[in-house]
C-alpha positions in Angstrom: 63.9 26.7 -13.5 66.0 29.9 -11.9 66.1 32.7 -13.0 69.2 34.5 -13.2 70.1 38.5 -13.5 73.5 39.7 -14.2 74.5 42.4 -12.2 77.8 43.5 -12.7 80.1 41.8 -16.0 83.8 41.9 -16.2 84.4 41.8 -20.1 87.9 43.0 -19.6 88.6 39.8 -18.1 87.9 38.2 -21.3 90.4 40.6 -22.9 92.8 39.8 -20.8 92.7 36.6 -19.7 92.8 33.1 -21.2 89.7 31.4 -19.4 90.2 27.9 -18.4 87.8 26.5 -15.9 84.5 28.5 -14.8 83.5 28.0 -11.0 80.1 29.2 -9.3 80.2 30.5 -5.6 78.1 32.5 -3.4 79.2 35.2 -1.6 79.6 36.0 2.6 77.8 39.6 2.4 76.1 42.2 4.6 72.6 43.7 4.4 73.5 46.9 2.8 76.2 45.1 0.4 73.0 43.0 -1.0 71.0 45.7 -1.4 73.6 47.7 -3.5 73.9 44.7 -5.6 70.1 44.4 -6.0 70.3 47.9 -7.2 73.3 47.1 -9.9 75.9 49.1 -7.4 78.8 46.9 -8.1 82.1 46.3 -10.2 84.3 43.7 -10.8 86.7 45.2 -12.8 90.0 45.0 -10.6 88.7 42.2 -8.6 90.5 39.0 -8.2 90.5 36.1 -5.8 93.0 34.6 -3.3 93.2 31.2 -1.5 94.2 31.6 2.3 94.3 29.1 4.9 91.6 26.9 3.1 89.5 29.7 2.3 88.4 31.5 -1.1 89.0 35.4 -0.8 87.1 38.0 -3.2 89.5 40.9 -3.3 88.9 44.5 -4.7 85.7 44.5 -6.2 83.5 47.6 -5.2 80.0 47.3 -4.1 79.0 51.4 -3.4 77.7 51.8 -0.2 73.9 52.0 0.4 72.3 55.4 -0.1 69.2 55.3 2.2 71.3 53.2 5.0 72.8 55.0 7.9 77.0 55.3 7.6 77.2 53.8 11.0 76.0 50.4 9.5 77.2 50.9 5.8 80.1 48.7 4.5 83.6 49.3 3.4 83.0 49.2 -0.5 86.1 47.4 -1.2 86.3 45.0 1.4 87.8 41.6 1.4 84.5 39.0 0.8 84.9 35.2 1.6 83.6 33.1 -1.1 81.3 30.0 -0.7 83.3 26.8 -2.6 82.9 23.5 -1.3 86.0 21.8 0.4 86.5 19.7 -2.9 86.1 22.5 -5.4 89.1 24.7 -2.9 91.5 21.9 -2.9 91.4 21.4 -6.7 92.0 25.7 -7.5 94.9 25.4 -4.9 96.3 22.5 -6.7 95.6 25.0 -9.9 96.8 28.4 -8.4 100.2 26.8 -7.6 100.5 26.2 -11.1 102.8 28.9 -12.9 100.7 31.9 -14.0 97.2 31.1 -13.2 95.1 33.4 -11.3 91.7 33.7 -10.0 89.4 36.2 -11.8 85.4 37.2 -11.2 83.5 37.4 -14.9 80.0 37.9 -13.4 78.2 39.0 -10.5 74.8 37.5 -10.6 71.2 37.1 -9.1 70.0 33.5 -9.0 66.8 32.3 -7.0 67.4 35.3 -4.8 70.9 34.5 -4.1 74.0 36.7 -4.9 76.6 34.5 -6.8 79.7 35.2 -8.9 81.1 33.1 -11.6 84.6 32.7 -10.5 87.4 31.9 -13.4 90.9 30.6 -13.7 92.6 31.9 -16.1 96.4 32.7 -17.7 97.3 35.8 -18.5 97.5 36.6 -22.5 100.3 38.0 -24.2 100.0 41.1 -26.6 100.2 38.8 -29.6 97.4 36.6 -28.2 95.4 40.0 -27.7 96.0 40.8 -31.2 94.8 37.4 -33.0 91.9 37.2 -31.1 91.1 40.6 -32.7 91.9 39.6 -36.1 90.3 36.7 -35.6 86.6 38.2 -34.4 87.4 40.9 -37.4 87.8 37.8 -40.2 84.3 36.0 -38.7 82.5 39.7 -39.3 83.7 39.9 -42.2 82.7 36.2 -43.6 79.1 37.1 -42.1 79.0 40.1 -43.6 79.7 38.4 -47.2 77.0 35.6 -46.8 74.7 37.9 -45.5 75.3 40.2 -48.5 75.4 37.1 -51.2 72.2 35.7 -50.0 69.8 39.0 -50.0 67.5 39.0 -53.1 
């Protein structure tokens, strides 16, 4: 079985958006970007996906320049990166993104069998009351677990 090492996690996305579907995609990277990702120097917080001319692009994801590489050969930290998906997956995403209010957001950036992958989610924005309901449900669940745990202790 392949080992997976999570490099960057976008926890804010789970709070801000309702996740409908998750897809795994490869990323077209330069050598210095791969070195930086292996060192854990990536941030997905403001990232999003776009579909242009039948290609899925990852926008606004910050991968820090590699420290030991020459600045001539280094990459732009926020450059647009192409995502590698099958044509049929892209066609399905095009149909769903064109629906009202759906967006592509990266959830995780990870290493899988030596390859850099991104977990891309099809999401819908949450309203303020949805966020409040989620927080309330989470608190209620914690309180129930504490009550159950407390009643069984001898």
